[in-house]
N, C-alpha and C positions, 0 to 999 in steps of 0.2 A: 531465224529468226524470234523474235523476243516479242510478247503479248503485255502491252499497260491494260491496266486495270481497268483503263475509260474505256478501251474497246472489248474487252472481255466482258465489262457491264452492258455495254452495250449489243453485244451478240447473245448476251442472257436475257434482252426485253424481247430482240428480235424474234430469238428462238425458243424460246420459254414453252411457250403455249404448246406446239408442235411438242414438244420433248415430253411436257407432262402428257399429253393425250398419248404417246405411244406409249410412254412406262405406264401411266392407269390402267390402260388394256392387257399390256402383257403381264401386271401384277396383280388387277384387280383389288387393290388401296390406295388409296388418295393419300394418305400416310410413307405409303412406302414409295408410290412414285413423285412425291415431293420430296423424300430424301434421296432419290436418285438423281432429280432434277441438281441438286445442290451440290452431291456430288462429280456430277457431271465439271459443273462449271468448274467447281475445286480443281481438278483434272484440267479443266482448260490451263486453270492460271499456274499450275504448276508444272504440267509437260504440254505446253501446246501443240497441234499439231506441227510439223517441217515445213510445211506450205503453207503460210496465210495468205499469199497471195491468189490460193485456190477458193471455191465455194464452203463458209466452213458447216453447213449445216448434213452434211453428209457423217464428218467426223464425230459430232455430237451425238448425231442418233445413234451409229457403231458403239461410242462409249457409255450412253445411256441402255442402250441394249444389252452390253454386255454387262455393266452395272445389275440392270434388270433380270439378266439370268442368272448371276450370282445371288441376288435374292430370292429369288425361287427355289435354286438349289439348297439355302439354308432351309427355308420353309417347310421344305419337302422333309429335312431331317428330324426340324424341332417337333416333339410331342404339341397337341393341341387339345383344348377341351373342349367336347362337341362339336356340333358341324362348324366347318368352315363356311363362311358366306362373303360374297365380294361388298365392300364399302359401297355408301350410297354414293352419288354426287348428283348435286345441283344439274338440270337440264341446261341451266342461262349459262355452263360453265363449259360447253359443248358450242354455244350457239355461233360460233364469229367461226369457225374450224371450215378449211375449203373441204370439200370432200370430192376425192377420187372420182372421175367418173367412172374407172376401171376399176375400181374394189367390188368384191363379191358384195359384202357386208356395206349399208348404209353409214353414215355417222352413229348417229344415233342407235340404230340394234348394235353396231360392233360397240358400243358402251352400255349396252341392255344388261340387267342383272343376269337373265336367263344365258346369254351367249359369255359374260364370264366365268358361271359358272361349269358353264361347259368345258371352257378350255381347262381349267382344273384336271382334267384327264387328260392331257398332252405332258410330255416332258419339256422342260426350256425351252431345250432348242425348237421343237415341234411348233412351243406356243409361238417362238420369235418368229418362225416361219411364217406362220397362218397370221399373226397380225400384222407382221408387215407388208406381206401380199393381198391377203386379203379383206382388211381394214384398210389399207392405207394405199392399196395399188402399187405397189414397191414393183420392179420389173422384176423378174429372176436375177441378171446379174447385179440391179442395185442390190437385192437383198445378199446374195452373193458375196456383195462387198463389204456389204455391213457386219455378217455376222465371220466373214474370214474361211467362210465354204465352198466348195464347186457349186458350178449352176446344177450341176448332175444331182448334186446333195440335196440342193432348192426345191427341185422336181419331185424328187421320193420322197422328201421327210413333208412336203406339204399334203402330196395324195396319200398319203399313209397318216398326215394331223386330221381331214378332211373327212377320209373313212372311218376315224375315231371318233368324229364327230357327226354318224350319219344320222344316231337318235334326234339331236339336235335338230339336224336339218330337215326331218320329217316331222318335228313337231312348233318349227320354226314360224313365227307370227312376227310381219313386222311390227312397228309402234307408230299403226295409223292412228289418225284421226277418228275415226270407229273404236280400234282396240284401244285407246285412252279414255272415251267416255264408257265403253261397256266397265273399263276398270275402274273407272271412278266412280260408277253406278253402282257395282257389286261389292267396293271397298266402304260406300255410305251405307248402301243396305245391312253389310255386317254391322258396321261401327254403332247404326243403331241397333241392332236386336241386340248386339253386347251390353250396350248403356241400360237399354230395359231388362236386364237379365236374363230376356226371353228363351230359353231352350231350344223351345221350337223353332222360332223364327230362327236361332243360330244356323240352326243343322239345316234351314231350308236355302240356306244361303252356299251351302257345299255342296261342292261334289263327292259321288261316294269314294270317290278313289284320294281324296285331298288331302294332302300332306305338310305339316307345318313343321321349321324350324328355326330354333333361334343360337345366335351367334353370341355370346357372353363372354367369350373366349377367357372363361374361367373368373371374371371381374366380380359377374353377381350372378343370384337364383335364376336357373334358365333352364329349360330340359335339356339331359344330354346327350339325348337321342331325336332322329327324326319322328316326329307324333304321326300314324297314319289313321285312315279312315274316319268318316263326322263326326260318330259320336264320340268319340277317345279328343278330336279336336275340338268339338265342340267345350268337351268338357273342360279341358286344360286351360283356353281363353275364359271360360264364365271363373272359374278356380280364379284366372289369373287376376281380372278386375275384381271378385270378392277381396281376395288381399291384400291390394295396391287400390281400387278406389279410381275416379273418375282420373284423366289429369287434369291440373289446372291451365296449362295453356295448350292447345292444339292447333294444326292446319292441316288440310291437304297441300300437299306442293309438287311439284313435278320436279322428279328426280329418275334421274339416269333413260328419262323420254317415258316417264310415265307416272300416272299419280300414286302420291305415298302418304302417310299418315305422320307428320312430327308431333312429338306428343313431350309432355315436360311435367313433373309432378312438383310441387312444393314440399311438399312432408311423405316420407315414403318410409317405406318399414327396413328395419335393417338390412342389408343383402339385395335389396330390391334398386332396380337402376332408377335413377328422375329422368333420364331423358335417355329416347329410343325413336326407331324410324319401323316402322309395320308396313309388308307391301304386298299386294296378292297378285298372284295370275290366276287368271278368269278363260273357263275353257269356250269354246264356241257357242256353247249352249246360257253363256252366261254366270255360270256357279264359279264358284273360287275353287279351284285344284290346287292353289298353294299360297299357303302364307312364308312369312318371312321376318322377323324380329331383328334388327340387328340393335346392339344392345353394350357391347364395346365400347368404352370412349373412346379408343383408336379408332373405332370404325367409322366415326362420327365427325369427324374431322372436316370434311366435305362438305355439312348439311348446316344452314343457318337455324337458330333454336324459334319455335313458333310465333 
């Protein structure tokens, strides 16, 4: 059977959000997920499934997931400058997805930066199995069909993937209203202390074990290694404020289920990014235990300007 363009475009509109959601969780990158969705529909036009009278979504998901696995393999082979961080995404972009009741992780949690970062330790196959089973509630049989592997392989791979994420499970915190409130309060205290260039106040916001990572992908000036410890992290950010000044425009916006700063400068020193996103993770004590700055232009395509 053949597939005309109007039918393909209708399928695109019907399934695009779900395909993007799967691809984003698989890849942790808005830009790469968008590329995978476009490639999936290009393949639908070029070489559609043999049975167009059957539901189209399983075929589309299988193509998207396998395209995504190819992206992950290429990413692992390519050198990367500095720490790799997931790209932020407006929480509203996830708002009307239907949540599978049997999924291990909720809709927002499975798009959370901590979860996406934890997935980086998995192989492409293990990541695909875990995303389909635990983030979207696909059955063992459905997952096996998507990945063209046996049900036994799905079960074994999922067990190993969950075991690899045991540290994430121990530190796991769902994005509840209380968690969002704590994160916003901690972020605002930290930003206020930075704006005042008050070193003692900045340090008072941070846990002893705080870590800070910057992802500029070699495009802009940034720390090439994760910075650890209260004094070192405070010194780094105070130095950054002195070099770049305060942003001309900024907003605290919900990204990946938690508040984050979206900032933009009009004038900036050569080599520094005009636009960035800064997010924090907060310990139960209310102190900041991790700070991440997403700077690379390709990482910010899913975020509106402030």
